[in-house]
C-alpha positions as semicolon CSV with decimal commas, in nm:
position;residue;x (nm);y (nm);z (nm)
1;X;-2,722;-0,144;1,105
2;X;-2,419;-0,084;1,333
3;X;-2,377;0,277;1,446
4;X;-2,029;0,300;1,290
5;X;-2,194;0,324;0,945
6;X;-2,331;0,666;1,047
7;X;-1,982;0,803;1,114
8;X;-1,877;1,115;0,919
9;X;-1,669;1,025;0,614
10;X;-1,358;1,242;0,597
11;X;-1,147;1,151;0,297
12;X;-0,873;1,395;0,404
13;X;-0,834;1,221;0,743
14;X;-0,832;0,875;0,582
15;X;-0,573;0,986;0,329
16;X;-0,347;1,144;0,594
17;X;-0,362;0,843;0,830
18;X;-0,308;0,595;0,545
19;X;-0,009;0,793;0,416
20;X;0,149;0,808;0,763
21;X;0,093;0,442;0,855
22;X;0,223;0,324;0,519
23;X;0,557;0,487;0,599
24;X;0,600;0,251;0,897
25;X;0,680;-0,039;0,665
26;X;0,964;0,141;0,485
27;X;1,311;-0,011;0,493
28;X;1,599;0,233;0,549
29;X;1,830;0,285;0,253
30;X;2,129;0,505;0,175
31;X;2,410;0,538;-0,076
32;X;2,758;0,419;0,022
33;X;2,953;0,668;0,230
34;X;3,251;0,603;-0,001
35;X;3,059;0,669;-0,323
36;X;3,233;0,933;-0,536
37;X;3,541;0,939;-0,311
38;X;3,718;0,623;-0,427
39;X;3,985;0,813;-0,618
40;X;4,279;1,034;-0,526
41;X;4,215;1,397;-0,621
42;X;4,333;1,741;-0,515
43;X;4,254;2,093;-0,631
44;X;4,512;2,265;-0,854
45;X;4,443;2,587;-0,669
46;X;4,425;2,929;-0,832
47;X;4,618;3,080;-1,121
48;X;4,560;2,809;-1,382
49;X;4,242;2,948;-1,541
50;X;4,039;2,641;-1,445
51;X;3,779;2,572;-1,178
52;X;3,913;2,497;-0,830
53;X;3,731;2,163;-0,807
54;X;3,954;1,871;-0,694
55;X;4,112;1,697;-0,995
56;X;4,239;1,341;-1,039
57;X;4,617;1,311;-1,017
58;X;4,857;1,159;-1,264
59;X;4,877;1,138;-1,642
60;X;4,862;0,895;-1,932
61;X;4,485;0,850;-1,912
62;X;4,173;1,052;-1,986
63;X;4,078;1,036;-1,619
64;X;4,375;1,237;-1,498
65;X;4,295;1,605;-1,467
66;X;3,919;1,543;-1,461
67;X;3,710;1,688;-1,178
68;X;3,623;1,459;-0,887
69;X;3,426;1,445;-0,561
70;X;3,179;1,727;-0,633
71;X;2,815;1,660;-0,711
72;X;2,858;1,852;-1,038
73;X;3,132;1,612;-1,154
74;X;3,094;1,288;-1,341
75;X;3,177;1,010;-1,095
76;X;3,142;1,242;-0,795
77;X;2,915;1,205;-0,494
78;X;2,548;1,307;-0,504
79;X;2,420;1,624;-0,340
80;X;2,329;1,558;0,026
81;X;2,400;1,181;0,027
82;X;2,113;0,983;0,177
83;X;2,159;0,853;0,533
84;X;1,995;0,561;0,713
85;X;1,914;0,778;1,016
86;X;1,643;0,964;0,828
87;X;1,307;0,977;1,014
88;X;1,142;0,692;0,826
89;X;0,843;0,616;1,049
90;X;0,551;0,828;1,163
91;X;0,349;0,834;1,483
92;X;-0,024;0,896;1,431
93;X;-0,259;1,017;1,704
94;X;-0,485;0,736;1,824
95;X;-0,800;0,950;1,785
96;X;-0,707;1,021;1,424
97;X;-0,654;0,650;1,362
98;X;-0,992;0,567;1,514
99;X;-1,164;0,843;1,315
100;X;-1,006;0,721;0,991
101;X;-1,107;0,361;1,062
102;X;-1,469;0,460;1,131
103;X;-1,477;0,668;0,812
104;X;-1,338;0,380;0,607
105;X;-1,592;0,135;0,751
106;X;-1,881;0,376;0,689
107;X;-1,769;0,425;0,327
108;X;-1,798;0,050;0,257
109;X;-2,176;0,091;0,286
110;X;-2,207;0,372;0,029
111;X;-2,253;0,230;-0,326
112;X;-2,137;0,553;-0,495
113;X;-1,803;0,549;-0,311
114;X;-1,752;0,176;-0,372
115;X;-1,817;0,217;-0,744
116;X;-1,593;0,527;-0,755
117;X;-1,304;0,305;-0,641
118;X;-1,361;0,095;-0,953
119;X;-1,540;-0,205;-0,798
120;X;-1,801;-0,380;-1,013
121;X;-2,092;-0,390;-0,769
122;X;-2,381;-0,282;-0,993
123;X;-2,540;-0,631;-0,968
124;X;-2,467;-0,688;-0,597
125;X;-2,800;-0,706;-0,405
126;X;-2,709;-0,455;-0,132
127;X;-2,433;-0,265;0,045
128;X;-2,307;-0,324;0,308
129;X;-2,309;-0,687;0,196
130;X;-2,362;-0,930;0,486
131;X;-2,347;-1,307;0,436
132;X;-2,434;-1,602;0,658
133;X;-2,194;-1,716;0,926
134;X;-2,173;-2,050;0,742
135;X;-1,926;-1,885;0,503
136;X;-1,669;-1,890;0,785
137;X;-1,676;-2,272;0,771
138;X;-1,590;-2,300;0,401
139;X;-1,264;-2,481;0,332
140;X;-1,253;-2,524;-0,048
141;X;-1,178;-2,258;-0,307
142;X;-1,449;-2,390;-0,539
143;X;-1,701;-2,336;-0,257
144;X;-1,580;-1,979;-0,212
145;X;-1,610;-1,916;-0,588
146;X;-1,965;-2,052;-0,578
147;X;-2,054;-1,808;-0,296
148;X;-1,906;-1,510;-0,482
149;X;-2,099;-1,600;-0,797
150;X;-2,420;-1,636;-0,596
151;X;-2,362;-1,289;-0,446
152;X;-2,300;-1,154;-0,800
153;X;-1,958;-1,037;-0,685
154;X;-1,763;-1,251;-0,933
155;X;-1,749;-0,970;-1,190
156;X;-1,523;-0,781;-0,948
157;X;-1,286;-1,082;-0,944
158;X;-1,291;-1,096;-1,325
159;X;-1,187;-0,730;-1,325
160;X;-0,882;-0,833;-1,117
161;X;-0,791;-1,113;-1,360
162;X;-0,810;-0,872;-1,655
163;X;-0,602;-0,604;-1,481
164;X;-0,285;-0,812;-1,446
165;X;0,007;-0,632;-1,612
166;X;0,381;-0,576;-1,591
167;X;0,495;-0,334;-1,325
168;X;0,660;-0,013;-1,441
169;X;1,011;0,044;-1,309
170;X;1,283;-0,154;-1,134
171;X;1,040;-0,372;-0,936
172;X;1,036;-0,612;-1,233
173;X;1,392;-0,710;-1,139
174;X;1,305;-0,756;-0,771
175;X;1,046;-1,035;-0,769
176;X;0,756;-0,790;-0,806
177;X;0,707;-0,845;-1,177
178;X;0,328;-0,821;-1,200
179;X;0,066;-0,591;-1,049
180;X;-0,311;-0,618;-1,045
181;X;-0,608;-0,430;-0,904
182;X;-0,768;-0,497;-0,565
183;X;-1,081;-0,708;-0,537
184;X;-1,324;-0,747;-0,245
185;X;-1,222;-0,782;0,118
186;X;-1,383;-1,055;0,330
187;X;-1,420;-0,965;0,699
188;X;-1,485;-1,260;0,931
189;X;-1,518;-1,314;1,306
190;X;-1,389;-1,670;1,344
191;X;-1,164;-1,856;1,105
192;X;-1,306;-2,206;1,066
193;X;-1,147;-2,246;0,724
194;X;-1,257;-1,927;0,549
195;X;-0,897;-1,808;0,498
196;X;-0,808;-2,133;0,322
197;X;-1,114;-2,105;0,098
198;X;-1,058;-1,747;-0,021
199;X;-0,681;-1,701;-0,003
200;X;-0,605;-1,829;-0,354
201;X;-0,858;-1,609;-0,535
202;X;-0,675;-1,313;-0,695
203;X;-0,748;-0,973;-0,545
204;X;-0,933;-1,102;-0,238
205;X;-0,810;-0,989;0,106
206;X;-0,913;-1,155;0,435
207;X;-0,929;-0,976;0,770
208;X;-1,047;-1,060;1,119
209;X;-1,298;-0,802;1,242
210;X;-1,086;-0,750;1,556
211;X;-0,784;-0,650;1,347
212;X;-0,930;-0,421;1,081
213;X;-0,660;-0,228;0,900
214;X;-0,694;0,111;0,729
215;X;-0,429;0,004;0,475
216;X;-0,658;-0,281;0,363
217;X;-0,996;-0,105;0,398
218;X;-0,882;0,205;0,208
219;X;-0,597;0,103;-0,026
220;X;-0,407;0,401;-0,159
221;X;-0,589;0,625;0,089
222;X;-0,913;0,596;-0,113
223;X;-1,202;0,477;0,102
224;X;-1,490;0,267;-0,028
225;X;-1,343;-0,080;-0,078
226;X;-1,599;-0,349;-0,163
227;X;-1,640;-0,538;0,166
228;X;-1,817;-0,868;0,234
229;X;-1,905;-0,904;0,604
230;X;-1,992;-1,231;0,770
231;X;-2,288;-1,211;1,005
232;X;-2,075;-1,256;1,317
233;X;-1,830;-0,986;1,210
234;X;-2,111;-0,742;1,129
235;X;-2,270;-0,791;1,471
236;X;-1,932;-0,734;1,639
237;X;-1,898;-0,380;1,500
238;X;-2,122;-0,224;1,767
239;X;-1,918;-0,390;2,041
240;X;-1,587;-0,282;1,886
241;X;-1,672;0,069;1,767
242;X;-1,953;0,169;2,004
243;X;-2,314;0,269;1,955
């Protein structure tokens, strides 16, 4: 058993690091600088028994005389309009990132934490689950499905199939119509076809052991994702994370 599986599991550190790193993929957005100001308006001043908010000029229409510009007015600008120069990204200390990664890896070997994330692993023979290096040479999806069924991990894939639903909110209009739960993650050392074999199975994520990612190992900041290690990847952990 690699020494990294004895690392202390700090959910607060994992959650903090995940939250910070996730912000690095945000795209800047802001409202138009002209929003709420595309009309001619001027305050009537004092002495007319009305609020001193700027009012639309002219007559002959309901719009004339109505308040404009202010965030309390219909058709006015918002309070503190958003700007693209907001501090979108976050820098995370490298020791915190390493600590979080070790915690997330260690959690993949604790059945209680894996089941708490919602994975169906009650029939899986053991955790951490290590498979032969021959899996890295698979090239066909039907071969990958056969391996998952043999490992009794297919019930976790069925959970993913059953979880598919419509997304709540505007994402439905933006090519993100459906959402589904996460399935197992397959960690390999050398890609001899394994990515082609597993990539089309819903919910399955593939990662090279050299490029482990806290966003994939602990989705949502919750550690304990069901992880399938190939033999080569499992042996590499001591070299990568120390003894």
